[in-house]
C-alpha positions as CSV (number, residue, x, y, z in Angstrom):
1,X,-92.3,28.2,90.8
2,X,-90.8,29.5,87.5
3,X,-87.6,31.4,87.7
4,X,-87.8,35.2,87.5
5,X,-86.1,36.5,84.3
6,X,-82.7,38.2,85.0
7,X,-83.9,41.4,83.2
8,X,-86.9,41.6,85.5
9,X,-84.7,41.2,88.6
10,X,-82.4,44.0,87.3
11,X,-85.3,46.3,86.6
12,X,-87.1,45.6,89.9
13,X,-85.1,48.1,92.0
14,X,-86.0,50.9,89.6
15,X,-89.8,50.5,90.2
16,X,-89.8,53.1,93.0
17,X,-92.7,55.5,93.8
18,X,-90.7,58.3,92.1
19,X,-90.6,56.3,88.9
20,X,-94.3,55.5,89.2
21,X,-95.1,59.2,89.6
22,X,-93.0,60.1,86.6
23,X,-94.9,57.7,84.5
24,X,-98.2,59.1,85.7
25,X,-97.1,62.7,85.1
26,X,-95.8,61.9,81.6
27,X,-95.0,64.0,79.7
28,X,-93.7,66.8,81.9
29,X,-90.9,68.0,79.6
30,X,-90.2,68.2,75.8
31,X,-90.3,65.1,73.7
32,X,-87.8,64.4,71.0
33,X,-89.0,62.9,67.7
34,X,-86.0,61.5,65.8
35,X,-86.3,61.6,62.0
36,X,-83.4,59.5,60.7
37,X,-83.0,61.5,57.5
38,X,-81.9,65.0,56.6
39,X,-84.4,67.9,56.6
40,X,-86.5,68.5,53.5
41,X,-87.4,64.9,52.5
42,X,-90.8,63.2,52.7
43,X,-90.1,61.6,56.1
44,X,-88.9,64.9,57.6
45,X,-91.9,66.8,56.1
46,X,-94.5,64.4,57.5
47,X,-92.6,64.0,60.7
48,X,-92.8,67.7,61.4
49,X,-96.5,67.6,60.9
50,X,-96.9,64.7,63.2
51,X,-94.7,66.4,65.8
52,X,-96.9,69.5,65.8
53,X,-100.1,67.4,66.1
54,X,-98.7,65.4,69.0
55,X,-97.5,68.5,70.7
56,X,-101.1,69.8,70.8
57,X,-102.3,66.5,72.5
58,X,-99.4,65.9,74.8
59,X,-99.2,69.4,76.1
60,X,-95.4,69.5,75.8
61,X,-93.1,70.6,72.9
62,X,-92.4,67.7,70.5
63,X,-89.1,68.6,68.8
64,X,-87.9,67.0,65.6
65,X,-84.2,66.0,65.6
66,X,-82.8,65.0,62.3
67,X,-80.1,62.2,62.7
68,X,-79.5,61.2,59.1
69,X,-77.1,58.7,57.6
70,X,-76.7,55.1,56.5
71,X,-80.2,54.9,55.0
72,X,-81.9,55.9,58.2
73,X,-79.9,53.4,60.3
74,X,-78.0,55.9,62.4
75,X,-81.1,57.7,63.8
76,X,-83.0,54.4,64.2
77,X,-80.1,52.8,66.2
78,X,-79.9,55.9,68.4
79,X,-83.6,55.5,69.4
80,X,-83.1,51.8,69.9
81,X,-80.5,52.6,72.6
82,X,-82.3,55.6,74.1
83,X,-83.6,55.6,77.7
84,X,-87.1,54.1,77.5
85,X,-88.9,56.9,79.2
86,X,-91.1,58.2,76.4
87,X,-89.0,61.3,75.7
88,X,-87.2,59.9,72.7
89,X,-89.3,58.6,69.8
90,X,-88.7,57.5,66.3
91,X,-90.5,58.4,63.1
92,X,-89.4,56.3,60.1
93,X,-90.6,54.3,57.1
94,X,-91.2,50.7,56.5
95,X,-87.8,50.1,55.1
96,X,-86.7,49.2,58.6
97,X,-88.2,45.8,58.1
98,X,-85.5,44.9,55.6
99,X,-82.5,46.9,56.9
100,X,-80.6,43.8,58.0
101,X,-81.1,42.3,54.5
102,X,-79.5,45.4,52.9
103,X,-76.9,46.4,55.4
104,X,-74.3,44.2,57.1
105,X,-74.9,45.9,60.4
106,X,-77.8,48.3,60.6
107,X,-77.3,48.7,64.4
108,X,-80.7,47.5,65.5
109,X,-83.2,44.6,65.0
110,X,-86.5,46.1,64.1
111,X,-88.7,43.7,66.0
112,X,-86.6,43.3,69.2
113,X,-85.3,46.9,69.6
114,X,-88.5,49.0,69.4
115,X,-91.9,49.4,71.0
116,X,-94.1,50.0,68.0
117,X,-96.8,52.6,68.5
118,X,-98.7,53.1,65.2
119,X,-98.5,53.4,61.5
120,X,-99.9,56.8,60.5
121,X,-99.7,57.4,56.8
122,X,-98.4,56.2,53.4
123,X,-97.1,58.0,50.4
124,X,-98.1,57.0,46.8
125,X,-95.0,55.9,44.8
126,X,-95.6,56.8,41.2
127,X,-94.2,55.2,38.0
128,X,-93.2,58.2,35.8
129,X,-91.5,58.5,32.5
130,X,-89.8,61.4,30.7
131,X,-90.8,62.9,27.4
132,X,-88.6,60.5,25.4
133,X,-90.8,57.5,26.2
134,X,-93.7,57.5,23.7
135,X,-96.4,55.9,25.8
136,X,-99.4,57.2,27.7
137,X,-100.7,54.1,29.6
138,X,-99.3,51.5,31.9
139,X,-100.1,48.7,29.4
140,X,-98.3,50.5,26.7
141,X,-95.3,51.0,28.9
142,X,-95.1,47.4,29.9
143,X,-95.1,46.3,26.3
144,X,-92.5,49.0,25.4
145,X,-90.2,48.0,28.2
146,X,-90.4,44.3,27.5
147,X,-89.6,45.0,23.8
148,X,-86.4,46.8,24.8
149,X,-84.6,44.7,27.4
150,X,-81.7,46.5,29.0
151,X,-82.1,49.8,27.1
152,X,-84.2,51.7,29.7
153,X,-82.8,53.1,33.0
154,X,-84.7,53.9,36.1
155,X,-83.2,56.3,38.7
156,X,-83.7,56.3,42.5
157,X,-82.5,58.1,45.6
158,X,-80.2,55.1,46.3
159,X,-79.8,51.3,46.4
160,X,-82.2,49.4,48.6
161,X,-84.8,52.2,48.7
162,X,-88.5,51.4,48.3
163,X,-88.2,52.9,44.8
164,X,-85.3,50.5,43.9
165,X,-87.3,47.6,45.2
166,X,-90.4,48.7,43.4
167,X,-88.5,48.7,40.1
168,X,-87.0,45.2,40.8
169,X,-90.5,43.8,41.6
170,X,-91.8,45.4,38.3
171,X,-88.9,43.7,36.4
172,X,-89.6,40.4,38.1
173,X,-93.4,40.4,37.4
174,X,-93.2,41.7,33.8
175,X,-90.0,40.1,32.5
176,X,-88.8,43.6,31.6
177,X,-85.1,44.5,32.2
178,X,-85.0,48.1,33.3
179,X,-81.6,49.0,34.6
180,X,-81.3,50.6,38.1
181,X,-79.2,53.8,38.4
182,X,-78.8,54.9,42.0
183,X,-78.2,58.6,42.8
184,X,-77.3,60.3,46.0
185,X,-80.8,61.6,46.9
186,X,-84.1,62.4,45.3
187,X,-83.0,65.7,43.8
188,X,-80.1,64.3,41.7
189,X,-82.4,61.4,40.5
190,X,-85.0,63.8,39.3
191,X,-82.3,65.8,37.5
192,X,-81.2,62.6,35.9
193,X,-84.8,62.0,34.7
194,X,-85.1,65.5,33.2
195,X,-81.7,65.2,31.6
196,X,-82.5,61.7,30.1
197,X,-79.7,60.0,32.0
198,X,-82.7,57.8,33.1
199,X,-86.0,57.5,31.4
200,X,-88.1,56.0,34.2
201,X,-88.6,56.7,37.9
202,X,-90.4,55.0,40.7
203,X,-90.7,58.1,42.8
204,X,-92.5,59.5,45.9
205,X,-95.5,61.6,44.8
206,X,-94.4,64.3,47.1
207,X,-91.0,64.6,45.3
208,X,-92.4,64.5,41.7
209,X,-95.9,65.9,41.7
210,X,-94.9,69.4,40.7
211,X,-93.2,68.1,37.6
212,X,-96.2,66.0,36.7
213,X,-98.6,68.9,37.0
214,X,-96.3,71.1,35.0
215,X,-96.2,68.4,32.2
216,X,-92.5,67.9,32.4
217,X,-92.9,64.1,33.2
218,X,-95.7,61.7,32.7
219,X,-97.3,59.6,35.5
220,X,-98.5,56.2,34.4
221,X,-99.4,54.4,37.6
222,X,-99.0,54.2,41.3
223,X,-97.3,51.3,43.0
224,X,-99.7,50.7,45.9
225,X,-102.2,47.9,45.9
226,X,-105.0,50.3,45.1
227,X,-105.5,53.8,43.7
228,X,-104.3,56.6,45.8
229,X,-106.6,59.3,47.2
230,X,-104.6,62.1,45.8
231,X,-104.4,60.5,42.3
232,X,-107.8,58.8,41.8
233,X,-107.5,58.8,38.0
234,X,-104.1,57.1,38.0
235,X,-104.3,53.2,37.9
236,X,-102.5,51.0,40.4
237,X,-99.9,48.8,38.8
238,X,-101.7,45.9,40.6
239,X,-104.6,46.4,38.1
240,X,-102.3,45.1,35.4
241,X,-100.1,43.0,37.6
242,X,-102.2,41.3,40.3
243,X,-100.3,41.1,43.5
244,X,-97.9,43.9,42.8
245,X,-97.5,46.2,45.8
246,X,-94.5,48.5,46.6
247,X,-95.7,51.0,49.2
248,X,-93.9,53.6,51.3
249,X,-95.4,54.2,54.7
250,X,-94.5,55.8,58.0
251,X,-94.7,54.7,61.7
252,X,-93.9,55.8,65.2
253,X,-91.8,53.8,67.7
254,X,-90.4,54.1,71.2
255,X,-87.3,52.3,72.7
256,X,-87.8,48.8,74.0
257,X,-89.0,48.5,77.5
258,X,-91.0,51.8,77.5
259,X,-93.4,51.5,80.4
260,X,-97.0,50.5,79.6
261,X,-98.6,53.7,81.0
262,X,-96.4,55.8,78.8
263,X,-97.1,53.7,75.7
264,X,-100.8,53.9,76.4
265,X,-100.5,57.7,76.7
266,X,-98.7,58.0,73.4
267,X,-101.1,55.6,71.7
268,X,-104.0,57.7,72.8
269,X,-102.5,60.8,71.5
270,X,-101.8,59.2,68.1
271,X,-105.4,57.9,67.9
272,X,-106.7,61.4,68.6
273,X,-104.4,62.9,66.0
274,X,-105.6,60.4,63.4
275,X,-109.2,61.1,64.2
276,X,-108.7,64.9,63.7
277,X,-110.0,65.8,60.2
278,X,-107.9,68.9,60.2
279,X,-104.7,66.8,60.5
280,X,-105.7,64.2,58.0
281,X,-106.8,66.8,55.5
282,X,-103.5,68.7,56.0
283,X,-101.3,65.6,55.3
284,X,-103.5,64.6,52.3
285,X,-102.9,68.1,50.8
286,X,-99.2,67.5,51.2
287,X,-99.4,64.2,49.3
288,X,-99.7,61.7,52.1
289,X,-102.6,59.2,52.6
290,X,-103.8,58.7,56.3
291,X,-103.2,55.0,56.9
292,X,-103.6,54.1,60.6
293,X,-102.6,50.9,62.2
294,X,-102.1,50.3,65.9
295,X,-98.9,48.9,67.4
296,X,-99.6,45.2,66.8
297,X,-101.0,45.9,63.4
298,X,-97.8,47.8,62.5
299,X,-95.7,44.8,63.6
300,X,-97.7,42.5,61.4
301,X,-97.4,45.0,58.4
302,X,-93.6,45.1,58.9
303,X,-93.5,41.3,59.0
304,X,-95.4,41.2,55.7
305,X,-93.0,43.7,54.2
306,X,-90.1,41.5,55.1
307,X,-91.7,38.4,53.7
308,X,-92.5,40.3,50.4
309,X,-89.1,41.8,49.8
310,X,-86.7,39.1,51.1
311,X,-86.8,36.9,48.0
312,X,-86.7,40.0,45.6
313,X,-83.6,41.3,47.5
314,X,-81.9,37.9,47.4
315,X,-82.7,37.2,43.7
316,X,-81.5,40.7,42.6
317,X,-78.5,40.6,44.9
318,X,-79.3,44.0,46.3
319,X,-77.0,45.5,48.9
320,X,-77.0,49.1,50.2
321,X,-73.5,49.0,51.8
């Protein structure tokens, strides 16, 4: 007879009728949705919309708690150590898959320390230039950048962000040498673009769309594998560089060891949310593309992210700490 794992023996005394009833009654008090970034950014904006939609389906308040810092690691590590009772959840982006490649000690291991529930949406990342760059198409920009190695700068919200990685992948696939300039957040990087400290940005559409529509910067392409719903006339970089993909997407997770009945309840609520046309229309209007994957699908997508970016990070020597 095989030995019973020590963790199972330790957990066995906890499986009382009271615990079983608590799982069956879930949720019977407010749920905390941890967003590991400060208020006002894309993750926070979408997280609040998700919290409201889940609240309607769970029948209990879902309260967003911002725990920013260390590129999202502080809040993520907090959830990884939380009690696995379904009352503390995480809403974060796909950068978690490479946190250990960028940070010496992120405080968690994404595959071991979370119960993945679903991916819910993605954000188009756009390649934009300021008015000093005399190009109007992606092809023109690739030629322009290759002809001027080391003379163009691209600004991002920080080292190791999806925007930084998107720029490094662009350099790798085109042979261009656009210099990365990290700023302390999206706002300062946009100011740098407008002030010509940098001439190029790989930026979230939700952070730059107003400037595009006002004609202050020019969008040339999006970095996803295909055209974005909100920007159907804008080509994907992959149309010129087959295989290019640098996407930003968002998922929900619970602490490890969350009981199966609670996971099933949360998964059902998320599926109902994603089937609601009112919710998907609302997030689309805010610049997000509905992009559902179940828990196992989310794990596979994170594995693919890690495999895609690990060699780029190693080759470029990128570190975020």
